C-alpha positions as CSV (number, residue, x, y, z in Angstrom):
1,X,0.0,0.0,0.0
2,X,1.5,3.3,-1.0
3,X,0.6,6.8,0.0
4,X,-0.2,10.1,-1.5
5,X,1.8,13.3,-1.8
6,X,0.2,16.7,-2.7
7,X,1.0,18.3,-6.1
8,X,1.1,22.0,-6.8
9,X,-2.5,22.2,-7.9
10,X,-5.2,22.4,-5.2
11,X,-7.1,19.1,-4.5
12,X,-4.8,17.1,-6.8
13,X,-2.7,14.3,-5.5
14,X,-0.3,11.8,-7.1
15,X,1.2,8.7,-5.7
16,X,4.8,8.6,-4.7
17,X,6.8,5.5,-3.7
18,X,9.9,5.7,-1.5
19,X,12.8,3.3,-1.2
20,X,15.3,2.9,1.6
21,X,18.7,1.6,0.6
22,X,19.9,-0.9,3.2
23,X,23.5,-0.4,2.0
24,X,24.0,3.4,2.3
25,X,20.9,4.3,4.3
26,X,19.5,6.8,1.8
27,X,15.8,7.3,1.1
28,X,14.8,8.2,-2.4
29,X,11.6,8.5,-4.4
30,X,10.7,6.5,-7.5
31,X,9.3,7.9,-10.7
32,X,8.4,6.6,-14.1
33,X,12.1,6.7,-15.0
34,X,14.5,4.1,-13.6
35,X,16.1,5.4,-10.4
36,X,19.3,3.9,-9.0
37,X,20.6,4.7,-5.5
38,X,23.8,6.8,-5.8
39,X,25.7,3.9,-4.1
40,X,24.5,1.6,-6.9
41,X,23.2,-1.2,-4.7
42,X,19.5,-0.8,-5.4
43,X,16.9,1.0,-7.4
44,X,13.4,0.9,-8.9
45,X,11.0,2.3,-11.3
46,X,7.3,3.3,-11.0
47,X,6.2,2.6,-14.6
48,X,2.4,2.9,-14.4
49,X,1.8,5.1,-11.4
50,X,0.4,2.2,-9.3
51,X,2.9,-0.6,-9.3
52,X,6.6,-0.4,-8.4
53,X,9.5,-2.6,-9.6
54,X,12.5,-2.6,-7.3
55,X,15.8,-4.4,-7.3
56,X,18.8,-4.9,-5.1
57,X,19.0,-4.0,-1.4
58,X,15.9,-1.8,-1.4
59,X,13.2,-1.6,1.2
60,X,9.9,0.1,0.2
61,X,8.4,2.7,2.6
62,X,5.0,4.3,3.0
63,X,3.2,7.0,5.0
64,X,-0.1,6.9,6.8
65,X,-2.1,9.5,4.7
66,X,-4.2,10.8,7.6
67,X,-1.3,11.5,9.9
68,X,1.0,12.8,7.1
69,X,-1.5,15.3,5.8
70,X,-2.5,16.3,9.4
71,X,1.2,17.0,10.1
72,X,1.5,19.0,6.8
73,X,-1.5,21.1,7.6
74,X,-0.5,21.7,11.2
75,X,3.2,22.4,10.9
76,X,4.1,24.2,14.1
77,X,6.2,27.2,14.2
78,X,8.1,25.7,17.1
79,X,7.5,22.6,19.3
80,X,10.8,22.1,21.0
81,X,10.5,18.5,19.7
82,X,11.7,19.0,16.1
83,X,8.4,19.3,14.4
84,X,5.0,17.5,13.9
85,X,5.2,13.7,14.0
86,X,3.4,11.5,11.5
87,X,3.3,7.7,10.9
88,X,5.6,6.0,8.4
89,X,5.9,2.3,7.9
90,X,7.9,-0.4,6.0
91,X,5.9,-1.9,3.2
92,X,5.2,-5.6,3.6
93,X,7.4,-8.1,1.8
94,X,4.5,-9.6,-0.2
95,X,2.8,-6.4,-1.3
96,X,0.9,-6.9,-4.6
97,X,1.9,-3.5,-5.9
98,X,5.7,-4.1,-5.5
99,X,7.5,-6.5,-7.7
100,X,11.1,-7.5,-6.9
101,X,13.0,-7.9,-10.2
102,X,16.6,-8.7,-11.1
103,X,18.9,-5.8,-11.5
104,X,19.0,-4.8,-15.1
105,X,20.0,-1.8,-17.2
106,X,16.4,-1.6,-18.4
107,X,14.0,-3.4,-15.9
108,X,10.8,-4.8,-17.4
109,X,7.8,-2.4,-17.3
110,X,4.8,-4.7,-17.9
């Protein structure tokens, strides 16, 4: 299950998928174009806006929409705690919208 991120236009959303690289500990987003982690150990692509294909040492991440949008809409000026918390989670291993594929220069997109 993947979560939503606001776009520039009011009341419009698009889905974004995030990957965590277990090798270098970076978090990066996927797009319709193949994305490799700068360390080269993992990557993915988001070919159809719904399903992700990932490879290597990648771990997919998600946000709880309600808590994320609540935090965005209620960003405090100062809390003394570093900001407004929201719920994030690790996507399950057998998620139907995430396909683990072999690393390739051009991963399959169907």
